[in-house]
ZALOFI-805680 format. One record per residue (C-alpha): residue in three letters; x, y, z. Coordinates in steps of 0.05 Angstrom, whole numbers. Example, Ala and Ser with C-alpha at 12.3 -4.5 7.8 and 13.67 -1.06 7.14 Angstrom:
2
+------+--------+--------+--------+
: code :      X :      Y :      Z :
+------+--------+--------+--------+
:  ala :    246 :    -90 :    156 :
:  ser :    273 :    -21 :    143 :
+------+--------+--------+--------+
# end
This chain:
397
+------+--------+--------+--------+
: code :      X :      Y :      Z :
+------+--------+--------+--------+
:  met :      0 :      0 :      0 :
:  thr :     28 :     67 :    -21 :
:  gln :      0 :    136 :     -7 :
:  ala :     -5 :    188 :    -62 :
:  phe :     57 :    227 :    -43 :
:  ser :    102 :    173 :    -14 :
:  gly :    174 :    186 :    -36 :
:  ile :    162 :    261 :    -46 :
:  gln :    207 :    307 :     -5 :
:  ile :    183 :    378 :     12 :
:  leu :    222 :    435 :     43 :
:  asp :    171 :    475 :     82 :
:  phe :    191 :    547 :     96 :
:  thr :    121 :    568 :    115 :
:  gln :     90 :    591 :    180 :
:  val :     23 :    613 :    210 :
:  phe :    -37 :    578 :    177 :
:  ala :    -44 :    577 :    101 :
:  gly :     26 :    550 :     84 :
:  pro :     34 :    500 :    140 :
:  phe :    -36 :    470 :    131 :
:  ala :    -25 :    465 :     55 :
:  val :     39 :    426 :     65 :
:  met :      8 :    383 :    120 :
:  gln :    -45 :    360 :     70 :
:  leu :     10 :    330 :     28 :
:  ala :     46 :    302 :     89 :
:  leu :    -18 :    267 :    110 :
:  leu :    -14 :    231 :     43 :
:  gly :     57 :    207 :     52 :
:  ala :    102 :    266 :     33 :
:  glu :    167 :    271 :     73 :
:  val :    167 :    343 :     99 :
:  ile :    225 :    381 :    129 :
:  lys :    201 :    444 :    163 :
:  ile :    253 :    499 :    163 :
:  glu :    249 :    543 :    225 :
:  gln :    288 :    600 :    255 :
:  pro :    331 :    578 :    315 :
:  gly :    302 :    599 :    382 :
:  thr :    235 :    623 :    357 :
:  gly :    210 :    579 :    300 :
:  asp :    142 :    585 :    268 :
:  gln :    108 :    645 :    300 :
:  thr :     45 :    602 :    308 :
:  arg :     81 :    560 :    361 :
:  gly :     63 :    612 :    414 :
:  leu :     -1 :    639 :    383 :
:  met :    -65 :    635 :    425 :
:  asn :    -28 :    587 :    470 :
:  ala :    -52 :    575 :    542 :
:  gly :    -15 :    509 :    549 :
:  lys :     46 :    490 :    588 :
:  asp :     91 :    484 :    527 :
:  gln :     95 :    553 :    496 :
:  asn :    126 :    525 :    433 :
:  leu :     68 :    478 :    417 :
:  ser :      4 :    518 :    412 :
:  pro :    -61 :    483 :    391 :
:  ser :    -59 :    520 :    324 :
:  phe :     12 :    497 :    311 :
:  leu :     -4 :    425 :    329 :
:  thr :    -61 :    420 :    279 :
:  met :    -21 :    451 :    222 :
:  asn :     44 :    412 :    227 :
:  ala :     32 :    338 :    237 :
:  asn :     77 :    289 :    199 :
:  lys :    134 :    340 :    193 :
:  arg :    206 :    342 :    218 :
:  ser :    235 :    407 :    244 :
:  leu :    303 :    433 :    222 :
:  thr :    326 :    499 :    252 :
:  leu :    369 :    543 :    206 :
:  asn :    389 :    615 :    211 :
:  leu :    373 :    637 :    140 :
:  lys :    418 :    699 :    147 :
:  ser :    478 :    652 :    153 :
:  pro :    516 :    633 :     89 :
:  glu :    529 :    565 :    120 :
:  ala :    454 :    553 :    128 :
:  ile :    443 :    571 :     55 :
:  lys :    496 :    522 :     34 :
:  leu :    462 :    467 :     74 :
:  leu :    395 :    483 :     43 :
:  lys :    424 :    479 :    -27 :
:  arg :    450 :    410 :    -10 :
:  leu :    380 :    390 :     13 :
:  ile :    352 :    416 :    -53 :
:  glu :    387 :    360 :    -90 :
:  thr :    338 :    310 :    -61 :
:  thr :    278 :    356 :    -56 :
:  asp :    217 :    354 :   -101 :
:  val :    178 :    414 :    -74 :
:  val :    196 :    479 :    -39 :
:  val :    140 :    518 :     -6 :
:  glu :    150 :    588 :     23 :
:  asn :    105 :    644 :     47 :
:  phe :    152 :    702 :     59 :
:  lys :    136 :    770 :     31 :
:  ala :    149 :    774 :    -44 :
:  gly :    224 :    784 :    -57 :
:  thr :    248 :    757 :      9 :
:  met :    272 :    690 :    -18 :
:  ala :    309 :    725 :    -74 :
:  lys :    348 :    766 :    -22 :
:  leu :    367 :    701 :     12 :
:  gly :    390 :    670 :    -53 :
:  leu :    335 :    618 :    -48 :
:  asp :    288 :    642 :   -103 :
:  tyr :    259 :    596 :   -156 :
:  glu :    308 :    613 :   -212 :
:  thr :    368 :    602 :   -166 :
:  leu :    343 :    535 :   -140 :
:  lys :    318 :    514 :   -208 :
:  ala :    390 :    518 :   -233 :
:  leu :    408 :    467 :   -180 :
:  lys :    346 :    423 :   -190 :
:  pro :    314 :    435 :   -259 :
:  asp :    251 :    395 :   -244 :
:  leu :    238 :    430 :   -178 :
:  ile :    167 :    450 :   -160 :
:  tyr :    169 :    516 :   -122 :
:  cys :    107 :    546 :    -90 :
:  ser :    104 :    617 :    -64 :
:  ile :     44 :    636 :    -20 :
:  thr :     31 :    710 :     -6 :
:  gly :    -26 :    756 :     10 :
:  tyr :    -29 :    790 :    -58 :
:  gly :     15 :    748 :   -104 :
:  gln :     83 :    757 :   -134 :
:  ser :     62 :    812 :   -183 :
:  gly :     23 :    877 :   -179 :
:  pro :     29 :    940 :   -136 :
:  lys :     14 :    903 :    -71 :
:  ala :     61 :    845 :    -84 :
:  gly :    108 :    861 :    -27 :
:  glu :     56 :    876 :     25 :
:  ala :     46 :    831 :     85 :
:  ala :    -24 :    805 :     97 :
:  tyr :    -65 :    765 :    146 :
:  asp :   -132 :    733 :    139 :
:  gly :   -171 :    792 :    167 :
:  ala :   -138 :    841 :    120 :
:  ile :   -156 :    798 :     60 :
:  gln :   -228 :    792 :     84 :
:  ala :   -230 :    867 :     81 :
:  ala :   -191 :    877 :     17 :
:  ser :   -229 :    823 :    -22 :
:  gly :   -299 :    848 :    -11 :
:  met :   -318 :    793 :     39 :
:  met :   -331 :    840 :     96 :
:  ser :   -376 :    884 :     53 :
:  gln :   -423 :    824 :     50 :
:  asn :   -415 :    799 :    121 :
:  gly :   -453 :    831 :    179 :
:  his :   -518 :    868 :    192 :
:  leu :   -537 :    939 :    173 :
:  ser :   -538 :    953 :    248 :
:  thr :   -467 :    927 :    259 :
:  gly :   -433 :    947 :    195 :
:  pro :   -382 :    902 :    161 :
:  thr :   -354 :    846 :    204 :
:  arg :   -301 :    792 :    195 :
:  thr :   -313 :    720 :    211 :
:  gly :   -291 :    690 :    277 :
:  phe :   -247 :    640 :    241 :
:  met :   -196 :    643 :    185 :
:  pro :   -232 :    624 :    120 :
:  val :   -182 :    655 :     73 :
:  asp :   -122 :    621 :    106 :
:  met :   -155 :    553 :    105 :
:  ala :   -183 :    559 :     34 :
:  thr :   -115 :    583 :     10 :
:  ala :    -84 :    522 :     42 :
:  leu :   -130 :    475 :      6 :
:  ser :   -123 :    512 :    -60 :
:  thr :    -48 :    510 :    -53 :
:  ala :    -46 :    437 :    -36 :
:  phe :    -87 :    424 :    -99 :
:  ala :    -39 :    466 :   -141 :
:  ile :     22 :    429 :   -115 :
:  ser :    -13 :    362 :   -127 :
:  ala :    -28 :    384 :   -198 :
:  ala :     44 :    405 :   -208 :
:  leu :     69 :    338 :   -183 :
:  his :     22 :    302 :   -231 :
:  arg :     47 :    345 :   -288 :
:  lys :    119 :    330 :   -268 :
:  ala :    104 :    256 :   -268 :
:  lys :     78 :    262 :   -340 :
:  thr :    129 :    312 :   -368 :
:  gly :    189 :    311 :   -322 :
:  leu :    183 :    387 :   -315 :
:  gly :    182 :    430 :   -253 :
:  gln :    139 :    492 :   -242 :
:  his :    133 :    556 :   -203 :
:  ile :     66 :    565 :   -167 :
:  asp :     44 :    635 :   -147 :
:  ser :    -12 :    625 :    -95 :
:  ala :    -46 :    689 :    -69 :
:  met :    -95 :    695 :    -12 :
:  leu :   -131 :    752 :    -47 :
:  asp :   -141 :    709 :   -109 :
:  thr :   -168 :    652 :    -66 :
:  ala :   -216 :    700 :    -31 :
:  ile :   -244 :    721 :    -99 :
:  val :   -253 :    648 :   -119 :
:  met :   -290 :    637 :    -53 :
:  gln :   -338 :    692 :    -75 :
:  ala :   -345 :    668 :   -147 :
:  ser :   -421 :    671 :   -146 :
:  gln :   -422 :    742 :   -117 :
:  phe :   -370 :    769 :   -165 :
:  ser :   -404 :    735 :   -224 :
:  asn :   -471 :    766 :   -205 :
:  tyr :   -439 :    835 :   -204 :
:  leu :   -397 :    828 :   -267 :
:  asn :   -452 :    797 :   -309 :
:  gln :   -515 :    830 :   -281 :
:  gly :   -492 :    887 :   -238 :
:  gln :   -521 :    858 :   -174 :
:  leu :   -493 :    879 :   -106 :
:  leu :   -526 :    849 :    -45 :
:  gly :   -489 :    886 :     11 :
:  leu :   -500 :    869 :     84 :
:  gln :   -553 :    816 :     90 :
:  gly :   -542 :    790 :    161 :
:  asn :   -563 :    717 :    163 :
:  ala :   -612 :    725 :    106 :
:  ser :   -604 :    684 :     42 :
:  pro :   -571 :    718 :    -18 :
:  thr :   -633 :    695 :    -57 :
:  gly :   -674 :    746 :    -20 :
:  gln :   -725 :    693 :      2 :
:  pro :   -747 :    710 :     74 :
:  thr :   -761 :    636 :     87 :
:  ala :   -686 :    624 :     86 :
:  asn :   -653 :    654 :    148 :
:  val :   -631 :    641 :    219 :
:  phe :   -691 :    642 :    266 :
:  pro :   -697 :    639 :    342 :
:  thr :   -731 :    581 :    375 :
:  gln :   -754 :    575 :    447 :
:  asp :   -683 :    560 :    470 :
:  gly :   -635 :    572 :    413 :
:  phe :   -629 :    585 :    339 :
:  ile :   -639 :    544 :    275 :
:  gln :   -621 :    559 :    203 :
:  ile :   -677 :    544 :    154 :
:  thr :   -668 :    545 :     78 :
:  ala :   -738 :    538 :     48 :
:  leu :   -729 :    564 :    -23 :
:  lys :   -775 :    523 :    -67 :
:  gln :   -850 :    532 :    -63 :
:  asn :   -861 :    460 :    -40 :
:  gln :   -810 :    471 :     16 :
:  val :   -846 :    534 :     39 :
:  glu :   -912 :    498 :     38 :
:  gln :   -882 :    442 :     81 :
:  leu :   -853 :    494 :    128 :
:  phe :   -919 :    530 :    137 :
:  his :   -953 :    463 :    148 :
:  ala :   -902 :    444 :    201 :
:  leu :   -913 :    511 :    234 :
:  asp :   -988 :    500 :    233 :
:  cys :  -1002 :    561 :    192 :
:  ser :  -1015 :    534 :    122 :
:  glu :  -1075 :    580 :    114 :
:  arg :  -1029 :    640 :    113 :
:  leu :  -1004 :    619 :     45 :
:  gln :  -1071 :    644 :     19 :
:  asp :  -1054 :    715 :     42 :
:  pro :  -1043 :    762 :    -18 :
:  gly :   -972 :    778 :      4 :
:  leu :   -949 :    708 :     20 :
:  met :   -975 :    663 :    -36 :
:  asn :   -913 :    657 :    -80 :
:  pro :   -838 :    672 :    -78 :
:  asp :   -843 :    740 :   -111 :
:  gln :   -897 :    763 :    -62 :
:  arg :   -858 :    738 :     -2 :
:  lys :   -795 :    774 :    -25 :
:  arg :   -835 :    839 :    -24 :
:  asn :   -860 :    825 :     46 :
:  pro :   -799 :    799 :     84 :
:  asp :   -817 :    830 :    151 :
:  glu :   -885 :    798 :    152 :
:  val :   -856 :    729 :    134 :
:  asn :   -801 :    736 :    186 :
:  ala :   -849 :    756 :    241 :
:  leu :   -895 :    698 :    226 :
:  ile :   -840 :    646 :    227 :
:  cys :   -807 :    674 :    290 :
:  glu :   -874 :    674 :    326 :
:  lys :   -889 :    601 :    309 :
:  leu :   -819 :    576 :    325 :
:  gln :   -823 :    604 :    395 :
:  tyr :   -872 :    550 :    415 :
:  lys :   -820 :    494 :    414 :
:  thr :   -748 :    481 :    431 :
:  thr :   -692 :    474 :    380 :
:  ala :   -689 :    399 :    392 :
:  ala :   -764 :    392 :    380 :
:  trp :   -761 :    431 :    314 :
:  met :   -700 :    390 :    292 :
:  asp :   -743 :    329 :    302 :
:  ile :   -799 :    358 :    260 :
:  leu :   -773 :    401 :    203 :
:  pro :   -719 :    356 :    170 :
:  lys :   -770 :    300 :    167 :
:  gln :   -815 :    345 :    126 :
:  gly :   -760 :    355 :     74 :
:  ile :   -743 :    425 :     99 :
:  pro :   -668 :    439 :     99 :
:  thr :   -655 :    457 :    172 :
:  ala :   -594 :    460 :    216 :
:  glu :   -584 :    476 :    289 :
:  val :   -536 :    534 :    303 :
:  lys :   -486 :    496 :    346 :
:  ser :   -426 :    513 :    389 :
:  ile :   -360 :    477 :    379 :
:  pro :   -372 :    430 :    439 :
:  glu :   -441 :    413 :    411 :
:  val :   -411 :    398 :    342 :
:  leu :   -359 :    352 :    374 :
:  ala :   -414 :    313 :    408 :
:  asp :   -454 :    305 :    343 :
:  pro :   -460 :    231 :    325 :
:  gln :   -450 :    250 :    251 :
:  leu :   -381 :    278 :    265 :
:  leu :   -363 :    218 :    309 :
:  glu :   -373 :    174 :    247 :
:  arg :   -322 :    214 :    207 :
:  ala :   -246 :    216 :    210 :
:  val :   -235 :    291 :    203 :
:  ile :   -207 :    294 :    274 :
:  glu :   -156 :    246 :    302 :
:  gln :   -130 :    238 :    372 :
:  val :    -57 :    221 :    377 :
:  thr :    -15 :    204 :    438 :
:  asp :     47 :    243 :    457 :
:  pro :     88 :    200 :    505 :
:  asp :    114 :    263 :    539 :
:  ala :     47 :    298 :    546 :
:  glu :    -28 :    290 :    544 :
:  pro :    -63 :    264 :    481 :
:  ile :    -74 :    317 :    428 :
:  his :   -127 :    325 :    375 :
:  ile :   -109 :    342 :    303 :
:  ile :   -158 :    365 :    250 :
:  lys :   -137 :    329 :    186 :
:  ala :   -175 :    332 :    121 :
:  gly :   -246 :    338 :     96 :
:  tyr :   -250 :    272 :     60 :
:  glu :   -239 :    197 :     70 :
:  thr :   -215 :    143 :     23 :
:  asp :   -223 :     68 :     24 :
:  arg :   -147 :     60 :     27 :
:  asp :    -82 :    100 :     31 :
:  gly :   -119 :    163 :     55 :
:  pro :    -96 :    219 :    100 :
:  asn :    -61 :    190 :    160 :
:  ile :    -21 :    217 :    219 :
:  thr :     45 :    180 :    226 :
:  arg :     87 :    232 :    263 :
:  leu :     70 :    281 :    319 :
:  pro :     79 :    355 :    305 :
:  pro :    153 :    370 :    317 :
:  lys :    185 :    405 :    374 :
:  leu :    228 :    464 :    352 :
:  gly :    291 :    436 :    319 :
:  glu :    274 :    366 :    341 :
:  his :    302 :    333 :    279 :
:  thr :    360 :    380 :    264 :
:  asp :    416 :    331 :    280 :
:  glu :    380 :    274 :    246 :
:  ile :    371 :    312 :    181 :
:  leu :    442 :    340 :    180 :
:  gln :    471 :    271 :    195 :
:  ala :    435 :    246 :    133 :
:  leu :    476 :    299 :     95 :
:  asp :    538 :    264 :    122 :
:  leu :    555 :    318 :    173 :
:  thr :    593 :    292 :    233 :
:  ser :    574 :    306 :    305 :
:  glu :    632 :    353 :    311 :
:  glu :    610 :    392 :    249 :
:  ile :    539 :    397 :    276 :
:  asp :    564 :    421 :    344 :
:  ser :    605 :    474 :    308 :
:  leu :    545 :    499 :    269 :
:  arg :    505 :    503 :    333 :
:  ser :    559 :    542 :    369 :
:  gln :    561 :    591 :    310 :
:  gly :    485 :    601 :    313 :
:  val :    475 :    571 :    244 :
:  ile :    427 :    518 :    273 :
+------+--------+--------+--------+
# end
């Protein structure tokens, strides 16, 4: 049994979320990943949002870096650059997410490394891409949510634009990048040729809003802040309060609305002049909303979840993270895996959004401690213990 990327070596220069999670997707499928980190500090995510005992192993770092080995190198040292160029000889993919131009200053840009390894696949991940007036600007998820138009569509008129409480652009960029690298590896297997991949968070954010941008470009439609309402404008698709919580209902088709009104025991209201069909309901959203909210108040969320889905009405409970983790549906899936660290408590790692019947995403190595595999990797380059000690004393590793 062989995983998709068994035998593929990746040098991972990335940190934070998008880059590390992209590379981890390949590592879960068998790629051998060497994570390059700065001595002493490492990936800045190691200490991010970390309330644990080990300040170098935050929860975010743990779930972005499974199946990797950590090599610490001071990239400002010429000796470190020499070591990296030796590693390039056996490397298939380089992934970096420094600001545009940084790798060129270090002498580690695509053209330089391509001269050493002509079939190298080299992936650069940035906020705005390698070209254009913003190419050199740093960016985080929130900034791209603002710059891409996402925030102009997220929030209520009363609140103004808001960002999400999670990192959609980072995570979508990770998955898009993993796909691009996979495609490049497939192309290399067919042609023997390497490739430079320019992955931009802004571009990914536009792709995530493909429908909204297409609506504007082709028909001039701008929806603006809709709160939890459906972009379709149908008031029977929204988040509604129940007796003890909230549910999201998406009744768009006429038969779904009829079933909804029947379940709410108000079918007769569909005979009202303003509620009979989708166009009329769109012109009377406040009346529709008030009616649904009134009826839903008579039962709990659990009661409605036992009624509405059985009537063919797309319905979901608005859940907290602990509630999601207790959902029997999630317990059937393999998106989260618990692994045991012999030196600490068990940890949970979020893996991938799919399963396969064989050779699928699998955790074989715990997320690395900072520099944990430095000696091991350098010994594989035939460095002696004395040479490694010397590099360490010079601050190279």
